[in-house]
PDB file of N, CA, C, O and CB in Angstrom:
ATOM      1  N   MET A   1       0.849  -1.261   0.057  1.00  0.00           N
ATOM      2  CA  MET A   1      -0.043  -0.038   0.031  1.00  0.00           C
ATOM      3  C   MET A   1       0.790   1.276  -0.088  1.00  0.00           C
ATOM      4  O   MET A   1       1.950   1.287   0.324  1.00  0.00           O
ATOM      5  CB  MET A   1      -0.935   0.020   1.357  1.00  0.00           C
ATOM      6  N   ASN A   2       0.283   2.261  -0.581  1.00  0.00           N
ATOM      7  CA  ASN A   2       1.135   3.548  -0.592  1.00  0.00           C
ATOM      8  C   ASN A   2       0.397   4.624   0.265  1.00  0.00           C
ATOM      9  O   ASN A   2      -0.805   4.576   0.528  1.00  0.00           O
ATOM     10  CB  ASN A   2       1.369   4.118  -2.148  1.00  0.00           C
ATOM     11  N   THR A   3       1.204   5.539   0.640  1.00  0.00           N
ATOM     12  CA  THR A   3       0.796   6.643   1.486  1.00  0.00           C
ATOM     13  C   THR A   3       1.076   8.083   0.889  1.00  0.00           C
ATOM     14  O   THR A   3       2.133   8.287   0.292  1.00  0.00           O
ATOM     15  CB  THR A   3       1.507   6.495   2.814  1.00  0.00           C
ATOM     16  N   ILE A   4       0.184   9.026   1.040  1.00  0.00           N
ATOM     17  CA  ILE A   4       0.374  10.358   0.395  1.00  0.00           C
ATOM     18  C   ILE A   4       0.701  11.206   1.686  1.00  0.00           C
ATOM     19  O   ILE A   4       0.056  11.051   2.723  1.00  0.00           O
ATOM     20  CB  ILE A   4      -1.016  10.921  -0.510  1.00  0.00           C
ATOM     21  N   ALA A   5       1.688  12.067   1.573  1.00  0.00           N
ATOM     22  CA  ALA A   5       1.987  13.113   2.620  1.00  0.00           C
ATOM     23  C   ALA A   5       1.620  14.355   1.971  1.00  0.00           C
ATOM     24  O   ALA A   5       2.207  14.722   0.953  1.00  0.00           O
ATOM     25  CB  ALA A   5       3.509  13.146   3.124  1.00  0.00           C
ATOM     26  N   VAL A   6       0.557  15.114   2.571  1.00  0.00           N
ATOM     27  CA  VAL A   6       0.107  16.458   1.953  1.00  0.00           C
ATOM     28  C   VAL A   6       0.548  17.671   2.731  1.00  0.00           C
ATOM     29  O   VAL A   6       0.468  17.721   3.958  1.00  0.00           O
ATOM     30  CB  VAL A   6      -1.434  16.520   1.846  1.00  0.00           C
ATOM     31  N   PHE A   7       0.992  18.594   2.022  1.00  0.00           N
ATOM     32  CA  PHE A   7       1.468  19.819   2.658  1.00  0.00           C
ATOM     33  C   PHE A   7       0.708  21.116   2.147  1.00  0.00           C
ATOM     34  O   PHE A   7       0.156  21.114   1.047  1.00  0.00           O
ATOM     35  CB  PHE A   7       2.995  19.954   2.392  1.00  0.00           C
ATOM     36  N   LYS A   8       0.700  22.130   2.914  1.00  0.00           N
ATOM     37  CA  LYS A   8       0.188  23.483   2.460  1.00  0.00           C
ATOM     38  C   LYS A   8       1.206  24.178   1.629  1.00  0.00           C
ATOM     39  O   LYS A   8       0.851  24.943   0.733  1.00  0.00           O
ATOM     40  CB  LYS A   8      -0.181  24.392   3.661  1.00  0.00           C
ATOM     41  N   SER A   9       2.504  23.934   1.900  1.00  0.00           N
ATOM     42  CA  SER A   9       3.531  24.775   1.184  1.00  0.00           C
ATOM     43  C   SER A   9       4.235  23.839   0.105  1.00  0.00           C
ATOM     44  O   SER A   9       4.591  22.697   0.397  1.00  0.00           O
ATOM     45  CB  SER A   9       4.653  25.407   2.266  1.00  0.00           C
ATOM     46  N   ARG A  10       4.393  24.323  -1.007  1.00  0.00           N
ATOM     47  CA  ARG A  10       5.152  23.610  -2.031  1.00  0.00           C
ATOM     48  C   ARG A  10       6.519  23.543  -1.567  1.00  0.00           C
ATOM     49  O   ARG A  10       7.104  22.462  -1.646  1.00  0.00           O
ATOM     50  CB  ARG A  10       5.077  24.262  -3.401  1.00  0.00           C
ATOM     51  N   THR A  11       7.158  24.654  -1.048  1.00  0.00           N
ATOM     52  CA  THR A  11       8.534  24.653  -0.677  1.00  0.00           C
ATOM     53  C   THR A  11       8.814  23.568   0.416  1.00  0.00           C
ATOM     54  O   THR A  11       9.781  22.820   0.266  1.00  0.00           O
ATOM     55  CB  THR A  11       8.929  26.055  -0.187  1.00  0.00           C
ATOM     56  N   GLN A  12       8.063  23.465   1.428  1.00  0.00           N
ATOM     57  CA  GLN A  12       8.248  22.445   2.360  1.00  0.00           C
ATOM     58  C   GLN A  12       7.987  20.971   1.834  1.00  0.00           C
ATOM     59  O   GLN A  12       8.675  20.031   2.232  1.00  0.00           O
ATOM     60  CB  GLN A  12       7.381  22.748   3.490  1.00  0.00           C
ATOM     61  N   ALA A  13       7.027  20.827   0.981  1.00  0.00           N
ATOM     62  CA  ALA A  13       6.774  19.513   0.413  1.00  0.00           C
ATOM     63  C   ALA A  13       8.075  19.188  -0.481  1.00  0.00           C
ATOM     64  O   ALA A  13       8.478  18.025  -0.513  1.00  0.00           O
ATOM     65  CB  ALA A  13       5.351  19.503  -0.471  1.00  0.00           C
ATOM     66  N   LEU A  14       8.656  20.071  -1.116  1.00  0.00           N
ATOM     67  CA  LEU A  14       9.853  19.610  -2.022  1.00  0.00           C
ATOM     68  C   LEU A  14      11.041  19.430  -1.133  1.00  0.00           C
ATOM     69  O   LEU A  14      11.908  18.600  -1.407  1.00  0.00           O
ATOM     70  CB  LEU A  14      10.224  20.691  -3.211  1.00  0.00           C
ATOM     71  N   SER A  15      11.101  20.252   0.008  1.00  0.00           N
ATOM     72  CA  SER A  15      12.298  20.066   0.883  1.00  0.00           C
ATOM     73  C   SER A  15      12.129  18.717   1.595  1.00  0.00           C
ATOM     74  O   SER A  15      13.154  18.067   1.804  1.00  0.00           O
ATOM     75  CB  SER A  15      12.459  21.272   1.954  1.00  0.00           C
ATOM     76  N   VAL A  16      11.034  18.263   1.962  1.00  0.00           N
ATOM     77  CA  VAL A  16      10.919  16.941   2.516  1.00  0.00           C
ATOM     78  C   VAL A  16      11.099  15.821   1.566  1.00  0.00           C
ATOM     79  O   VAL A  16      11.651  14.781   1.923  1.00  0.00           O
ATOM     80  CB  VAL A  16       9.662  16.800   3.131  1.00  0.00           C
ATOM     81  N   TYR A  17      10.631  16.009   0.315  1.00  0.00           N
ATOM     82  CA  TYR A  17      10.952  15.149  -0.803  1.00  0.00           C
ATOM     83  C   TYR A  17      12.423  15.018  -0.959  1.00  0.00           C
ATOM     84  O   TYR A  17      12.897  13.883  -0.927  1.00  0.00           O
ATOM     85  CB  TYR A  17      10.346  15.661  -2.066  1.00  0.00           C
ATOM     86  N   ARG A  18      13.175  16.008  -1.119  1.00  0.00           N
ATOM     87  CA  ARG A  18      14.587  15.957  -1.416  1.00  0.00           C
ATOM     88  C   ARG A  18      15.235  15.259  -0.154  1.00  0.00           C
ATOM     89  O   ARG A  18      16.112  14.424  -0.376  1.00  0.00           O
ATOM     90  CB  ARG A  18      15.198  17.455  -1.712  1.00  0.00           C
ATOM     91  N   TYR A  19      14.896  15.518   1.083  1.00  0.00           N
ATOM     92  CA  TYR A  19      15.456  14.888   2.235  1.00  0.00           C
ATOM     93  C   TYR A  19      15.200  13.376   2.225  1.00  0.00           C
ATOM     94  O   TYR A  19      16.086  12.597   2.575  1.00  0.00           O
ATOM     95  CB  TYR A  19      14.893  15.516   3.482  1.00  0.00           C
ATOM     96  N   LEU A  20      13.960  12.950   1.815  1.00  0.00           N
ATOM     97  CA  LEU A  20      13.635  11.621   1.763  1.00  0.00           C
ATOM     98  C   LEU A  20      14.579  10.905   0.717  1.00  0.00           C
ATOM     99  O   LEU A  20      15.107   9.826   0.988  1.00  0.00           O
ATOM    100  CB  LEU A  20      12.153  11.480   1.431  1.00  0.00           C
ATOM    101  N   GLN A  21      14.750  11.482  -0.363  1.00  0.00           N
ATOM    102  CA  GLN A  21      15.529  10.999  -1.477  1.00  0.00           C
ATOM    103  C   GLN A  21      16.981  10.796  -0.934  1.00  0.00           C
ATOM    104  O   GLN A  21      17.583   9.741  -1.135  1.00  0.00           O
ATOM    105  CB  GLN A  21      15.470  12.023  -2.721  1.00  0.00           C
ATOM    106  N   SER A  22      17.494  11.781  -0.280  1.00  0.00           N
ATOM    107  CA  SER A  22      18.854  11.789   0.188  1.00  0.00           C
ATOM    108  C   SER A  22      19.080  10.561   1.275  1.00  0.00           C
ATOM    109  O   SER A  22      20.168  10.024   1.482  1.00  0.00           O
ATOM    110  CB  SER A  22      19.163  13.259   0.841  1.00  0.00           C
ATOM    111  N   LYS A  23      17.968  10.260   1.857  1.00  0.00           N
ATOM    112  CA  LYS A  23      17.972   9.036   2.868  1.00  0.00           C
ATOM    113  C   LYS A  23      17.606   7.714   2.127  1.00  0.00           C
ATOM    114  O   LYS A  23      17.369   6.708   2.796  1.00  0.00           O
ATOM    115  CB  LYS A  23      16.865   9.270   4.106  1.00  0.00           C
ATOM    116  N   LYS A  24      17.555   7.686   0.872  1.00  0.00           N
ATOM    117  CA  LYS A  24      17.242   6.583   0.004  1.00  0.00           C
ATOM    118  C   LYS A  24      15.922   5.958   0.222  1.00  0.00           C
ATOM    119  O   LYS A  24      15.756   4.753   0.030  1.00  0.00           O
ATOM    120  CB  LYS A  24      18.234   5.586   0.128  1.00  0.00           C
ATOM    121  N   ILE A  25      14.882   6.824   0.658  1.00  0.00           N
ATOM    122  CA  ILE A  25      13.640   6.363   0.735  1.00  0.00           C
ATOM    123  C   ILE A  25      12.917   6.591  -0.538  1.00  0.00           C
ATOM    124  O   ILE A  25      12.815   7.744  -0.957  1.00  0.00           O
ATOM    125  CB  ILE A  25      12.993   6.932   1.826  1.00  0.00           C
ATOM    126  N   ALA A  26      12.381   5.547  -1.221  1.00  0.00           N
ATOM    127  CA  ALA A  26      11.716   5.672  -2.521  1.00  0.00           C
ATOM    128  C   ALA A  26      10.514   6.500  -2.323  1.00  0.00           C
ATOM    129  O   ALA A  26       9.632   6.173  -1.530  1.00  0.00           O
ATOM    130  CB  ALA A  26      11.347   4.308  -3.134  1.00  0.00           C
ATOM    131  N   CYS A  27      10.471   7.591  -3.051  1.00  0.00           N
ATOM    132  CA  CYS A  27       9.153   8.533  -3.059  1.00  0.00           C
ATOM    133  C   CYS A  27       9.152   9.204  -4.321  1.00  0.00           C
ATOM    134  O   CYS A  27      10.184   9.306  -4.985  1.00  0.00           O
ATOM    135  CB  CYS A  27       9.095   9.675  -1.866  1.00  0.00           C
ATOM    136  N   ILE A  28       8.064   9.663  -4.685  1.00  0.00           N
ATOM    137  CA  ILE A  28       7.785  10.604  -5.804  1.00  0.00           C
ATOM    138  C   ILE A  28       6.861  11.645  -5.440  1.00  0.00           C
ATOM    139  O   ILE A  28       5.991  11.455  -4.590  1.00  0.00           O
ATOM    140  CB  ILE A  28       7.247   9.913  -6.973  1.00  0.00           C
ATOM    141  N   THR A  29       7.035  12.912  -6.142  1.00  0.00           N
ATOM    142  CA  THR A  29       5.968  14.052  -5.979  1.00  0.00           C
ATOM    143  C   THR A  29       4.893  13.753  -6.958  1.00  0.00           C
ATOM    144  O   THR A  29       5.127  13.336  -8.093  1.00  0.00           O
ATOM    145  CB  THR A  29       6.564  15.572  -6.257  1.00  0.00           C
ATOM    146  N   ILE A  30       3.670  13.986  -6.467  1.00  0.00           N
ATOM    147  CA  ILE A  30       2.498  13.915  -7.205  1.00  0.00           C
ATOM    148  C   ILE A  30       1.568  15.014  -7.126  1.00  0.00           C
ATOM    149  O   ILE A  30       1.652  15.730  -6.128  1.00  0.00           O
ATOM    150  CB  ILE A  30       1.865  12.826  -6.878  1.00  0.00           C
ATOM    151  N   ASN A  31       0.688  15.278  -8.003  1.00  0.00           N
ATOM    152  CA  ASN A  31      -0.278  16.287  -7.795  1.00  0.00           C
ATOM    153  C   ASN A  31      -1.265  15.725  -6.675  1.00  0.00           C
ATOM    154  O   ASN A  31      -1.651  14.557  -6.640  1.00  0.00           O
ATOM    155  CB  ASN A  31      -1.019  16.654  -9.177  1.00  0.00           C
ATOM    156  N   THR A  32      -1.608  16.695  -5.790  1.00  0.00           N
ATOM    157  CA  THR A  32      -2.465  16.280  -4.722  1.00  0.00           C
ATOM    158  C   THR A  32      -3.767  15.845  -5.313  1.00  0.00           C
ATOM    159  O   THR A  32      -4.336  16.617  -6.085  1.00  0.00           O
ATOM    160  CB  THR A  32      -2.662  17.386  -3.700  1.00  0.00           C
ATOM    161  N   PRO A  33      -4.313  14.643  -5.018  1.00  0.00           N
ATOM    162  CA  PRO A  33      -5.611  14.215  -5.624  1.00  0.00           C
ATOM    163  C   PRO A  33      -6.669  15.204  -5.326  1.00  0.00           C
ATOM    164  O   PRO A  33      -6.790  15.590  -4.164  1.00  0.00           O
ATOM    165  CB  PRO A  33      -6.052  12.837  -5.116  1.00  0.00           C
ATOM    166  N   SER A  34      -7.409  15.634  -6.210  1.00  0.00           N
ATOM    167  CA  SER A  34      -8.430  16.632  -6.070  1.00  0.00           C
ATOM    168  C   SER A  34      -9.497  16.186  -5.030  1.00  0.00           C
ATOM    169  O   SER A  34     -10.090  17.038  -4.367  1.00  0.00           O
ATOM    170  CB  SER A  34      -9.074  16.908  -7.438  1.00  0.00           C
ATOM    171  N   ARG A  35      -9.750  14.835  -4.879  1.00  0.00           N
ATOM    172  CA  ARG A  35     -10.749  14.365  -3.989  1.00  0.00           C
ATOM    173  C   ARG A  35     -10.406  14.844  -2.480  1.00  0.00           C
ATOM    174  O   ARG A  35     -11.292  14.988  -1.638  1.00  0.00           O
ATOM    175  CB  ARG A  35     -10.839  12.783  -4.115  1.00  0.00           C
ATOM    176  N   LEU A  36      -9.059  15.072  -2.226  1.00  0.00           N
ATOM    177  CA  LEU A  36      -8.594  15.507  -0.875  1.00  0.00           C
ATOM    178  C   LEU A  36      -8.928  16.956  -0.581  1.00  0.00           C
ATOM    179  O   LEU A  36      -9.209  17.339   0.554  1.00  0.00           O
ATOM    180  CB  LEU A  36      -7.082  15.314  -0.743  1.00  0.00           C
ATOM    181  N   ARG A  37      -8.889  17.707  -1.587  1.00  0.00           N
ATOM    182  CA  ARG A  37      -9.276  19.197  -1.576  1.00  0.00           C
ATOM    183  C   ARG A  37      -8.399  19.877  -0.553  1.00  0.00           C
ATOM    184  O   ARG A  37      -8.927  20.660   0.237  1.00  0.00           O
ATOM    185  CB  ARG A  37     -10.855  19.439  -1.207  1.00  0.00           C
ATOM    186  N   LEU A  38      -7.047  19.632  -0.500  1.00  0.00           N
ATOM    187  CA  LEU A  38      -6.178  20.049   0.553  1.00  0.00           C
ATOM    188  C   LEU A  38      -4.886  20.613  -0.167  1.00  0.00           C
ATOM    189  O   LEU A  38      -4.584  20.300  -1.319  1.00  0.00           O
ATOM    190  CB  LEU A  38      -5.861  18.824   1.568  1.00  0.00           C
ATOM    191  N   GLY A  39      -4.259  21.354   0.514  1.00  0.00           N
ATOM    192  CA  GLY A  39      -2.789  21.636   0.270  1.00  0.00           C
ATOM    193  C   GLY A  39      -2.416  22.518  -0.902  1.00  0.00           C
ATOM    194  O   GLY A  39      -3.262  23.223  -1.452  1.00  0.00           O
ATOM    195  N   CYS A  40      -1.149  22.480  -1.283  1.00  0.00           N
ATOM    196  CA  CYS A  40      -0.648  23.345  -2.256  1.00  0.00           C
ATOM    197  C   CYS A  40      -0.686  22.804  -3.714  1.00  0.00           C
ATOM    198  O   CYS A  40      -0.417  23.488  -4.701  1.00  0.00           O
ATOM    199  CB  CYS A  40       0.700  23.683  -1.880  1.00  0.00           C
ATOM    200  N   GLY A  41      -1.018  21.611  -3.732  1.00  0.00           N
ATOM    201  CA  GLY A  41      -1.042  20.910  -5.158  1.00  0.00           C
ATOM    202  C   GLY A  41      -0.103  19.833  -5.416  1.00  0.00           C
ATOM    203  O   GLY A  41      -0.262  19.041  -6.345  1.00  0.00           O
ATOM    204  N   ILE A  42       0.965  19.788  -4.529  1.00  0.00           N
ATOM    205  CA  ILE A  42       1.996  18.728  -4.626  1.00  0.00           C
ATOM    206  C   ILE A  42       2.125  17.993  -3.368  1.00  0.00           C
ATOM    207  O   ILE A  42       2.312  18.597  -2.312  1.00  0.00           O
ATOM    208  CB  ILE A  42       3.330  19.287  -4.999  1.00  0.00           C
ATOM    209  N   SER A  43       2.038  16.760  -3.425  1.00  0.00           N
ATOM    210  CA  SER A  43       2.204  15.841  -2.333  1.00  0.00           C
ATOM    211  C   SER A  43       3.317  14.839  -2.637  1.00  0.00           C
ATOM    212  O   SER A  43       3.831  14.772  -3.754  1.00  0.00           O
ATOM    213  CB  SER A  43       0.895  15.123  -2.047  1.00  0.00           C
ATOM    214  N   ILE A  44       3.681  14.049  -1.595  1.00  0.00           N
ATOM    215  CA  ILE A  44       4.671  13.107  -1.836  1.00  0.00           C
ATOM    216  C   ILE A  44       4.160  11.681  -1.569  1.00  0.00           C
ATOM    217  O   ILE A  44       3.648  11.365  -0.496  1.00  0.00           O
ATOM    218  CB  ILE A  44       5.856  13.425  -1.015  1.00  0.00           C
ATOM    219  N   LEU A  45       4.319  10.875  -2.552  1.00  0.00           N
ATOM    220  CA  LEU A  45       3.913   9.388  -2.520  1.00  0.00           C
ATOM    221  C   LEU A  45       4.951   8.469  -2.185  1.00  0.00           C
ATOM    222  O   LEU A  45       5.980   8.469  -2.860  1.00  0.00           O
ATOM    223  CB  LEU A  45       3.394   8.941  -3.800  1.00  0.00           C
ATOM    224  N   PHE A  46       4.806   7.664  -1.198  1.00  0.00           N
ATOM    225  CA  PHE A  46       5.812   6.743  -0.616  1.00  0.00           C
ATOM    226  C   PHE A  46       5.111   5.411  -0.237  1.00  0.00           C
ATOM    227  O   PHE A  46       3.893   5.324  -0.084  1.00  0.00           O
ATOM    228  CB  PHE A  46       6.513   7.400   0.668  1.00  0.00           C
ATOM    229  N   SER A  47       5.942   4.428  -0.103  1.00  0.00           N
ATOM    230  CA  SER A  47       5.415   3.124   0.489  1.00  0.00           C
ATOM    231  C   SER A  47       4.986   3.287   1.925  1.00  0.00           C
ATOM    232  O   SER A  47       5.675   3.959   2.692  1.00  0.00           O
ATOM    233  CB  SER A  47       6.495   2.002   0.424  1.00  0.00           C
ATOM    234  N   SER A  48       3.928   2.726   2.302  1.00  0.00           N
ATOM    235  CA  SER A  48       3.435   2.867   3.695  1.00  0.00           C
ATOM    236  C   SER A  48       4.428   2.173   4.640  1.00  0.00           C
ATOM    237  O   SER A  48       4.430   2.456   5.838  1.00  0.00           O
ATOM    238  CB  SER A  48       1.977   2.246   3.857  1.00  0.00           C
ATOM    239  N   ALA A  49       5.183   1.362   4.171  1.00  0.00           N
ATOM    240  CA  ALA A  49       6.247   0.690   5.018  1.00  0.00           C
ATOM    241  C   ALA A  49       7.275   1.683   5.665  1.00  0.00           C
ATOM    242  O   ALA A  49       7.983   1.323   6.605  1.00  0.00           O
ATOM    243  CB  ALA A  49       7.038  -0.335   4.131  1.00  0.00           C
ATOM    244  N   TYR A  50       7.331   2.884   5.155  1.00  0.00           N
ATOM    245  CA  TYR A  50       8.186   4.012   5.485  1.00  0.00           C
ATOM    246  C   TYR A  50       7.601   4.987   6.372  1.00  0.00           C
ATOM    247  O   TYR A  50       8.300   5.921   6.768  1.00  0.00           O
ATOM    248  CB  TYR A  50       8.592   4.680   4.324  1.00  0.00           C
ATOM    249  N   ILE A  51       6.283   4.864   6.762  1.00  0.00           N
ATOM    250  CA  ILE A  51       5.560   5.901   7.368  1.00  0.00           C
ATOM    251  C   ILE A  51       6.218   6.417   8.658  1.00  0.00           C
ATOM    252  O   ILE A  51       6.260   7.631   8.859  1.00  0.00           O
ATOM    253  CB  ILE A  51       4.197   5.435   7.629  1.00  0.00           C
ATOM    254  N   ASN A  52       6.717   5.570   9.513  1.00  0.00           N
ATOM    255  CA  ASN A  52       7.408   6.003  10.686  1.00  0.00           C
ATOM    256  C   ASN A  52       8.633   6.847  10.516  1.00  0.00           C
ATOM    257  O   ASN A  52       8.885   7.807  11.245  1.00  0.00           O
ATOM    258  CB  ASN A  52       7.758   4.887  11.415  1.00  0.00           C
ATOM    259  N   GLU A  53       9.430   6.421   9.456  1.00  0.00           N
ATOM    260  CA  GLU A  53      10.541   7.285   9.049  1.00  0.00           C
ATOM    261  C   GLU A  53      10.162   8.682   8.575  1.00  0.00           C
ATOM    262  O   GLU A  53      10.754   9.706   8.917  1.00  0.00           O
ATOM    263  CB  GLU A  53      11.285   6.622   7.978  1.00  0.00           C
ATOM    264  N   VAL A  54       9.078   8.622   7.725  1.00  0.00           N
ATOM    265  CA  VAL A  54       8.651   9.829   7.171  1.00  0.00           C
ATOM    266  C   VAL A  54       8.046  10.850   8.247  1.00  0.00           C
ATOM    267  O   VAL A  54       8.232  12.067   8.202  1.00  0.00           O
ATOM    268  CB  VAL A  54       7.648   9.500   6.102  1.00  0.00           C
ATOM    269  N   LYS A  55       7.338  10.218   9.168  1.00  0.00           N
ATOM    270  CA  LYS A  55       6.899  10.966  10.377  1.00  0.00           C
ATOM    271  C   LYS A  55       7.981  11.642  11.021  1.00  0.00           C
ATOM    272  O   LYS A  55       7.919  12.845  11.273  1.00  0.00           O
ATOM    273  CB  LYS A  55       6.260  10.098  11.360  1.00  0.00           C
ATOM    274  N   THR A  56       8.979  10.925  11.304  1.00  0.00           N
ATOM    275  CA  THR A  56      10.178  11.575  11.989  1.00  0.00           C
ATOM    276  C   THR A  56      10.925  12.552  11.331  1.00  0.00           C
ATOM    277  O   THR A  56      11.471  13.476  11.935  1.00  0.00           O
ATOM    278  CB  THR A  56      11.095  10.659  12.335  1.00  0.00           C
ATOM    279  N   ILE A  57      10.986  12.365   9.905  1.00  0.00           N
ATOM    280  CA  ILE A  57      11.674  13.465   9.141  1.00  0.00           C
ATOM    281  C   ILE A  57      10.873  14.699   9.045  1.00  0.00           C
ATOM    282  O   ILE A  57      11.475  15.770   9.115  1.00  0.00           O
ATOM    283  CB  ILE A  57      12.011  13.029   7.750  1.00  0.00           C
ATOM    284  N   VAL A  58       9.498  14.687   8.884  1.00  0.00           N
ATOM    285  CA  VAL A  58       8.605  15.795   8.772  1.00  0.00           C
ATOM    286  C   VAL A  58       8.686  16.583  10.186  1.00  0.00           C
ATOM    287  O   VAL A  58       8.639  17.813  10.198  1.00  0.00           O
ATOM    288  CB  VAL A  58       7.089  15.266   8.408  1.00  0.00           C
ATOM    289  N   LYS A  59       8.800  15.893  11.273  1.00  0.00           N
ATOM    290  CA  LYS A  59       8.960  16.553  12.423  1.00  0.00           C
ATOM    291  C   LYS A  59      10.302  17.073  12.609  1.00  0.00           C
ATOM    292  O   LYS A  59      10.362  18.219  13.055  1.00  0.00           O
ATOM    293  CB  LYS A  59       8.602  15.765  13.442  1.00  0.00           C
ATOM    294  N   ALA A  60      11.376  16.481  12.366  1.00  0.00           N
ATOM    295  CA  ALA A  60      12.705  16.869  12.423  1.00  0.00           C
ATOM    296  C   ALA A  60      13.013  18.186  11.549  1.00  0.00           C
ATOM    297  O   ALA A  60      13.778  19.062  11.954  1.00  0.00           O
ATOM    298  CB  ALA A  60      13.535  15.689  11.978  1.00  0.00           C
ATOM    299  N   LEU A  61      12.364  18.242  10.345  1.00  0.00           N
ATOM    300  CA  LEU A  61      12.557  19.329   9.564  1.00  0.00           C
ATOM    301  C   LEU A  61      11.598  20.515   9.840  1.00  0.00           C
ATOM    302  O   LEU A  61      11.653  21.564   9.198  1.00  0.00           O
ATOM    303  CB  LEU A  61      12.470  18.900   8.230  1.00  0.00           C
ATOM    304  N   GLY A  62      10.757  20.288  10.793  1.00  0.00           N
ATOM    305  CA  GLY A  62       9.899  21.408  11.185  1.00  0.00           C
ATOM    306  C   GLY A  62       8.866  21.876  10.093  1.00  0.00           C
ATOM    307  O   GLY A  62       8.555  23.054   9.918  1.00  0.00           O
ATOM    308  N   ALA A  63       8.375  20.806   9.380  1.00  0.00           N
ATOM    309  CA  ALA A  63       7.422  21.115   8.291  1.00  0.00           C
ATOM    310  C   ALA A  63       6.080  21.590   8.823  1.00  0.00           C
ATOM    311  O   ALA A  63       5.147  20.787   8.808  1.00  0.00           O
ATOM    312  CB  ALA A  63       7.208  19.886   7.406  1.00  0.00           C
ATOM    313  N   THR A  64       5.910  22.724   9.256  1.00  0.00           N
ATOM    314  CA  THR A  64       4.639  23.254   9.812  1.00  0.00           C
ATOM    315  C   THR A  64       3.520  23.225   8.822  1.00  0.00           C
ATOM    316  O   THR A  64       2.360  23.300   9.227  1.00  0.00           O
ATOM    317  CB  THR A  64       4.817  24.667  10.296  1.00  0.00           C
ATOM    318  N   SER A  65       3.796  23.119   7.545  1.00  0.00           N
ATOM    319  CA  SER A  65       2.675  23.258   6.629  1.00  0.00           C
ATOM    320  C   SER A  65       2.131  21.713   6.332  1.00  0.00           C
ATOM    321  O   SER A  65       1.219  21.529   5.526  1.00  0.00           O
ATOM    322  CB  SER A  65       3.182  24.076   5.215  1.00  0.00           C
ATOM    323  N   PHE A  66       2.714  20.706   6.991  1.00  0.00           N
ATOM    324  CA  PHE A  66       2.228  19.432   6.906  1.00  0.00           C
ATOM    325  C   PHE A  66       0.791  19.136   7.265  1.00  0.00           C
ATOM    326  O   PHE A  66       0.431  19.385   8.416  1.00  0.00           O
ATOM    327  CB  PHE A  66       3.009  18.697   7.646  1.00  0.00           C
ATOM    328  N   LEU A  67       0.037  18.689   6.502  1.00  0.00           N
ATOM    329  CA  LEU A  67      -1.462  18.489   6.723  1.00  0.00           C
ATOM    330  C   LEU A  67      -1.960  17.174   7.175  1.00  0.00           C
ATOM    331  O   LEU A  67      -2.969  17.063   7.872  1.00  0.00           O
ATOM    332  CB  LEU A  67      -2.160  18.756   5.514  1.00  0.00           C
ATOM    333  N   GLY A  68      -1.210  16.130   6.752  1.00  0.00           N
ATOM    334  CA  GLY A  68      -1.434  14.757   7.163  1.00  0.00           C
ATOM    335  C   GLY A  68      -1.076  13.657   5.985  1.00  0.00           C
ATOM    336  O   GLY A  68      -0.692  13.902   4.841  1.00  0.00           O
ATOM    337  N   PHE A  69      -1.304  12.431   6.571  1.00  0.00           N
ATOM    338  CA  PHE A  69      -1.092  11.225   5.721  1.00  0.00           C
ATOM    339  C   PHE A  69      -2.421  10.647   5.221  1.00  0.00           C
ATOM    340  O   PHE A  69      -3.395  10.547   5.967  1.00  0.00           O
ATOM    341  CB  PHE A  69      -0.318  10.132   6.513  1.00  0.00           C
ATOM    342  N   TYR A  70      -2.431  10.292   4.019  1.00  0.00           N
ATOM    343  CA  TYR A  70      -3.682   9.596   3.453  1.00  0.00           C
ATOM    344  C   TYR A  70      -3.215   8.359   2.713  1.00  0.00           C
ATOM    345  O   TYR A  70      -2.167   8.370   2.068  1.00  0.00           O
ATOM    346  CB  TYR A  70      -4.539  10.562   2.441  1.00  0.00           C
ATOM    347  N   ASN A  71      -3.982   7.310   2.806  1.00  0.00           N
ATOM    348  CA  ASN A  71      -3.743   6.024   2.103  1.00  0.00           C
ATOM    349  C   ASN A  71      -4.177   6.286   0.675  1.00  0.00           C
ATOM    350  O   ASN A  71      -5.130   7.004   0.372  1.00  0.00           O
ATOM    351  CB  ASN A  71      -4.550   4.775   2.766  1.00  0.00           C
ATOM    352  N   LYS A  72      -3.363   5.614  -0.209  1.00  0.00           N
ATOM    353  CA  LYS A  72      -3.765   5.693  -1.651  1.00  0.00           C
ATOM    354  C   LYS A  72      -4.141   4.271  -2.004  1.00  0.00           C
ATOM    355  O   LYS A  72      -4.523   3.998  -3.142  1.00  0.00           O
ATOM    356  CB  LYS A  72      -2.578   6.273  -2.629  1.00  0.00           C
TER     357      LYS A  72
END
């Protein structure tokens, strides 16, 4: 299963994305699904197996625009 991390800020979404890549966590940026009606329009899609690592990274980077995780 995959998880989507949604942000209000494109800058923070891309910052988290680049950091995840640097840590070798497989992820891609996607357009935020319109059904969610949230955020800046860019989200990060990753394997749900990495959710604990991503939570830690979002918190460590101080991503205040983070809105939440959604299953895809």
